[in-house]
N, C-alpha and C positions, 0 to 999 in steps of 0.2 A: 179355641175356635180354629177349625180346619179351613184351609184355603185351597181352592181348586187350581191345580197346575195348568198352565197354558199348554197348548199343543207343542210349542217349541221347547218348553221346560220338560215335558214328558219325553220328548225325543232325546234331550240331553241326558236325562236320568237313565233312559234305556241304554243309550250309548255308553254311559259311564259304567252301567252294570255289566255289559258284555265286554267292553274294552276299557278296563280301568286305566286311567291316566291318559286316555286318548286325547282329551281336550287340554291336557297340561302340556302345551307346546314346547316350553323350554326344556322340561324334563324329557319329553319324547325326542326332541332333536338332539339332546346330549346323548341319549342312549343310542340313537341311530348313528351319530358321528363316531362314537366310541366303537360300536360294533363294526362299522365300515373299516376302521383302522385294523381291528383284530382280524377281520375276515380277509382283508387284503394281504397282510403279512402271513397269515396262515396259509393262504393260497400260494404265495410266493415260495414258502418253505415246504410246500407239498405235504403238510401235516393233515392227513386225511380225516382224522377225528375232529380236529379243529375246523377243517373246511366243511365237513358234513354238518356239524352242529351250527356253524355260522350260516350256512346256506339255508337250513331249515328255519333258523330264527329270523333271518332276513325276510324269508317268505312270510313268516308269521307276522312280522311288523307290517309287511305290505298288506296283509289281510286286514290290519287295523283300519286302513283307509279304503278297503274294498267296497263296503256297503255304502260309503259316502262318495263313491267315485264320481258321480255326476252332480252331487249336491251343490258344489260351489258355483257351477254354471247355471243352475236352475233356481236357486234360492227356495227350493221346495223341500218337502220332507223326504227322507230316505225310505227305501222299501224295507219295511219292518219284517224281521224274521218271525214276529208273532203272527203276522198275516198268513204266513206259510203254515204255521202250526195250526191255526184255526181251520184252514182248508183241509187239514188231515182228518177231519171228522169223518167217521165211517159212512155218513149219509152221502158224502161226495163220491165215495167209491162206486156207488150204484150207477153213476153216469157212464162208467167205462163198460158196463154190461147192458146198457139200455133198460135198466130196471127202474122205469119211471111210469107214472100214470098220465093219461091225457089231462086230467084236472090240474095236476101240479106243474105241468109244463106248457100250459096254454095261457097266453098273456094277451090282453087287449091292446097293449102298446108295445111295439118292437123295442122301444128304449128300455122296457122293463125286463127284457130277456137277459138272464145272467150270462156271463162269459164262462161257459162250461169248461173250456180249456184251462182257464186260470184256476177254476175251482178244483180241477183234478190234477193240476201240475205237480203238487207235492206227492200225490199218490203215484204218479208216473215214475218219479225219482225213487221213491221207496220200493216200488215193485222191481225196478231195474236192479237196485242194490240187492234185494232179496233173491232175485233169480241168480245173480252172480254167485252168491254163497251156496245156492242149491244146485248149481250146475257143475259139470266137470271142468277141469282147467282149460281144456281146448275149446270151450264154447264161447269164451270171451277173450279179447285182446285189448290191452289198454289203448293202443293207438286207434284201433277200429272203433271202440266204444266212444272215445272222445270225439272222433270224426263224425260219428253218427249224431251225437247230441249237439255238436256244433252246427251240423246241417239243420237240425231242428230249431236251433236258436236263429239261424239265418232266415228260415221260413217264417218265423214269427216277426223278425225285424222288418222284412219286406212286406209290410202290410198294405202297400199300394198294389199288391198282386191281385190275382183273379178272385180270391175269396171276397175282397173288399170291393172289387169291381162289380162282382155279382150283387153285393149288398147295395151298392149305389144305384144300380139300374133295375134291380128286380122289382122294386116298388113301382117304378115308372112303367115298366112293361105290364105289371099286373093291373095298374090303373087304366092303361090305354088299350091293352090288347087281350084282356081275359075274355074267355068265352062262356064261363060259368060263374055264377055268384054263389059260392058255398059259404055256409055259416062259419066265420073264422073262430068261433068259440065252441063249435060242436065237436064231440068226441069222434064222430064219424069222419069229419074232415081230418082230424089228427091221424086216425088209422089209415085213411086213404094216402096221406102224405108219407106215412111210414113206407108204403110200398112204392109210391112214385119216386121218392128220394132214392130208394135203393136201386130202382130200375135206372134212374138217371145216372147214378154212380156207376152202375155196371156199364152203361153205354160210354160214359166219359172215360172210365178206366180202360175199357177195351180200345177206345180210340187212341189214347196216348200210348198204347202198346203197339197198335197195328197201323196207324195212319202216318207212316213215314217219319218226317222230321218232328212230329208231335211226341214221338218217343223221347226226344231230347229233354222235354219238360219233366219226365218221370224217371229216367234211367238212374238218377242219383239214388233213388230209393232202393234200387236193386243192385247197387255196386258193392255192397258189403259181401265178403266171403264168409261171414258168420251169420247166424240166424238166432237172434235173441231179442229181448224187449227193446233194447236200445236201437235196433234196426227200425222199429216202428217210428222212431223220431227222425230217422235219416230221410228227410223230405227234400224234394227239389225246391229251391228258393222261390221259383216262379211257377211251380207246377199248376197252381190253380188257374193261371191264365189260360192254360191249355184245356181246362175243363169248364170254364165259366159258361160256355154256350149251353152245356147240358143242364146246368143249374137253371138257366133261364127258360128252358123248355117247360118247366112246371108253372111258370108265371101265368100261363093261360088258364090255370085252374086253381092252384094252391095259394091261399092268402099268405102274405109275407110273415105274419106273426107265427104261423105254423111252420113255414119253410125253414126259417132261420134256426129253429129249435132242432129239427131233424137233420139239418146240415151239420150242426155241431155233433149231435149224438151218433150219427152214422159213422163219422170219422173216428170218434173216440172209441167206439166199439171195436174197431180194428186193431187197437193197441195190443190187446191180450192175445191176438192171433199170432203174434210174432214170437213164438217160443217153441222149443223142442221138448219142453218138460211135459206138456199136456198130450196124452195119447189120443187116438181116435175116440170119439164120443158116442159110439153106437148109433141108435136111431136118429140122434140129432144131426148126424152127417147127411141125412137125406134132404133136409131143408135149411139148415143153419150153416153159415160159414164158420169154420172151426180152425184151430191151429193146424190140424192135419191137412185140410184142404188148402190152406194158405201156404203151407210148406211147399206143396207142389207148385204153387204160383211163383214162388221165389227160386225154384230150382233151375239149373241150367242143363239138366239132363234132357235129352231129346224129347222124352215123353212129357216133360213139364212145360215146354215152351208154349206160350199163349194159351194158358189154361187157368180156370178158376178166378175169374175177375170179380166175383161178387163182393159186396161190402158186408152187409149184415146177413143176407140170405144167399144160399147157393142155388136156389131154384132157377134163377135166370141162366146160369151156366148149363144146368140140365135142360132147360127149354131151348137154348140157342146152340147147343152142341159143343160147349167149351169146357165141360166138366171132366176132370180126370181124378181118379182115386189114388191116394198115396200107396206106393208099392212097398210091401214089407221086405221083399228080396232085393231091392235096389236102393242103396243109400243115396240120398239127395246131396248134390254138390251145389253150393249157393254162389251167387254173384252173377256177373254178366257172361254172355257167351265167350267174349274176349275180355278178360279182366284188365283193368287199367294199371294196376301195380303202382299206385301212388296214393298218398293221403292229401295231396294238394287240393284244398277245399274248392277253390274257384275253378280249377281245371276239371275236377270231378263233376261240378255243377253244370258246366257249359261246354265241355269238349265235344259232345255229341252233336251240337248244333253245327259245328264246322264239319265234322265227319259226314253227317247225313245231308247237310245243306250245301256243302261245297265240294268236299273230297270225293264223295261217292259219284255224283253226276259227272265228274271230270276224270274218272278212272279210264285207263287205257289197258289194252291187252299186251301180250308179250311181244307183239309186232309194232306196238306204238299206236294202234288204231283205237279211237274212242269206243268204249263199251256202250255208252249212251250218246250216239252221234247227233240226233235231232233234238229240237226244243221239247217235243212231246216225250221223247225218251228220257230227257233230263227231268222233266216234270214228274214222270212216273218214278224216277229214281228218288226224287225228293219226297213225294207224297204217297208213293206205294209202300207196301210193307217194308220194314227195315231189312228183311232178308231177301228182298226182291232183286232179281237179276234177269236179263233176257232168257226166256225159256222156262222160268218158274211160273207155275200155274197159280192164278189168283181168282177170287170170286168177290162179288159185291156183297157188302153188308152195310146197311144203313147208308151213310154218304161216303164211305171209304171202301177200299178193297183190302181183303185179307188173304192170307195164304190158304190154298186148298189143303195142303199138307204142311202143318206147322213144324214138322220134324225135318223138312227138306233143307239140306245144307247145314244142319246142326251137327257138330262133331260129337262123337261118343266121349263120355267122361274118362279121363285118364285113370289108370289103375291106382296110382298113388297121387292123391290130390294134395298139392302143396300151396298153402295160402301165403300171401305177401305179408311178411311180418318182420321188418328190419329190427335188429337188436337195439336196445336202449339201456344205458347204464342206470343203476339204481338211483344215483344222485339226480340224473336228468329226469327220471320218472317223478321223483319227489318235487323237483322244481316245476315241472309241467303240471303235476297234480294240483299244487297250490295255485298256480295261475289259472287252472281250469275252474277251481272254486271261485276265484276272483271274477272270472268271465261270467259264470252263472249269476252271481250276485249283481254284477254290473248290468248284464242284459235284462234281468228281471226288473231292476230299478229303472233302467232306460225305458223299458216298455211301459212301466208304471207312470212315468212323467212325460213321455214323449209329446203328448198333446200340448203341454205347457211350454215347450222349448221353442225358441226362435230358430230361424233357418240355420245360422252358423252353428249354434249349439247342437241342433239335430244332426247336422252333417258330421260334426266332430264325434258325437256319440256313436253314430252309425259306422263311421270310418274306424273308430277304435275297435268296435266289435268285429267288423269284417277283417281288419288287419290281424287281430288276435287269432281268429280262427285260421287265417292263412299261415301265420307263423307256426302254429301247431303242426300243420302239414309239412312245413320245411324241416322241423325237428324230427318228425316221424320218418321222413324220407332220408334222413341223414344228409341233408343238402348243405353245402358250404354257405349258401345264402342265409341260413337260419340265424347265425350269430349277428352279422352286420345289420340285417333287417330288424331283428329284435332290439338291438341297441338303438337303432334309429327310432323305432316305435316308442321306446321308453324316453328317449330324449325329447321327442315331440310332446309326449304326455307331460313331462317335467316342465317344458317351456309353456305349454298351454296352462298348466297349473299355476305357474308364476304369473301369467297374464291375467288370469281370473282371480288371483289371490287365494287359490285353493290349496291348503297345506296337505290335505289328504291325497290329492293327485301327486303333488311333488314328492311326498314321503314314500308313497307307494312306488313311484317310478324310481326313486333313488335306491330304495331297498332292493328292487328288482335288478337294477344295474350292478349293485354290489354282488348279488347272488350270481349274475351272469359272469362277472369277473372271476368269482371263485370257481365256477364251472369251467370256464375257459382256461384259467391258469392251471387248474388241476387236470386238464385234458379229459374232462368228463363229457364233453360235447363231441369232440372229434374222434374219440377212441373207437366208436362204432363204425365211423366212416373208414378209418384205417384198417379195421378188421375186414370190412366188406371189400376193400381194394385188394387186400392180400388173398382173399378167397377167389 
C-alpha cells in the first residue's frame, strides 16, 4: 500500500537527491570543520593546488545551503529547481517574440494573468549562455555580464517601483477616468492595445532619454560597454518610476486585463534585440524593431545619440523623425557618452541623479561665474535635454524639450576603443562565479516567498541581495574595501543564521569565510590591485 508523501517530505527527498547528506548535520559539520583546517594550513603554506581545490570545495559546500538560504527565516518551501526546468518548455519561448494569440492571452480577471517574466526567466539564462558560446571572446566580459545580471536582479527586487505603482493605480484610473468602454474580451481591443502600449513605450522611453534628470532612471541600461543578451537584463532599479505616467495614459481607453498582458510582452520582446549575432533582417527593418535598429540605439557614436526608441515596432521612430539605420562602414561603440569606469552597482544605478540634479545646475565657467545663474536657468539644466547648455538649440516634443541636433556636443569615437576591464585572478573568478550562482538561487527564492515574509525578514533578505551585488562591484574594481566588506557581510549572515537557528545560513557563511581566507592568504585578491598600481 503506497502512502502519499507530504509536501515537506517531498522537499526533504528532493534536497537529499540533489545534496546527499545535506540534512546529516553532524557529518556535514565534521566535513566542514576538517576542510576549514586543511584549507587554512594550505593557504598559510601557499600550496596553490591545495588552496585552489579547497577554495572550490568550500564554495561547493556553500552551494549546499544556497537554495535554502532564506528557508530558516520563512518556514516555507525553498524554490525548487524543478520549477525552473518546467518553465524551460518551448511554449514559454514564444513570449520572448510576441508569438501569442489574443484568445490565449485574454483573461477576464487580472489575477489570472500569468507572470510572463517568471515563465521566461529560464530561457533568458539559457539564451545568454548560448550566445556566450556562439560569440567572439571580446563580446563578453565576466565582470560586465555579472554586473548586468545583478542589475536585473535588483530591478526585480525593487517591486515597489513604477511597474507596480502602475499596477496599483491603473485600475483606479480606468474605473474613474476612462472615456471609452471597450469590450475587455474582444480581439479588437487586444490588437488596439498592442499599438497603444508600443506608442506609450516609445513616448516613455524617449522621455527618459531626453527629459533631463529623467535620464537618471534609465542610464544604467546603457552603461555597459558590451552589447549582448545580458545587457537586456541591465535595468535601472527604479526605471519604471520614470515611465509609469505613460502607462497610465492608456487607462482612459484600455481595460486593465489587456494592458497588463501587453505591458509584460512588450518588454520581453526587447530581450532578443540586445545581440550582435543577428544581422539586419531585410524588409522587417521597415516596421519591426530589430537587433540592428537597437544596436544604433545603444551606440555612443554621434549618429546614434537619441535614436530608435521603439519597443516592438520601429514605425514610431520613422513617424516622429528619430529613426537611424545602422551604418555598415562605422563600427558602433557602446556605453555612455562619458563612461563611468566602475562596476560599483549602486553608483552605476544612481550617480546620474547627482550629476544632472545637482552638479550640472551648479557648474561654473573658467572665471568662476555660474553657467546657469538664475532659477529658470537651473530648472532648464535639470529638466532640459542631458546635453543642454546655454546656446544649444532645443525644440518642444510632447511635454519636454529635446535637442534640435542630437549630435551637437557629442565627441567622435576614438580610433582605438578601450573598454574598462580590470584583471581578475582565476581563483577569484571561481570564487565569485560560485557566489554568483548562490546569489541567483537566493534572489529567485526570495522573490518566490517575499509575500510571506514579515518586515525584518524582508529587510534582511533585501539587504543580503543588495549588499552581495555591491560586493561584486568592489571585487571587479579591485578595491581594497572588497575584502573587509565581504568578511563583514558573511559574519552578519552567520550571526543571523545563529539567531534564526538556520544551519544552512551559518554553514554557507562559514564556508565562504574559509574560502576568503584562502584567497587572501594566497594573495589571489590583491595581486590584481598591485599589478594595476605598478602600471
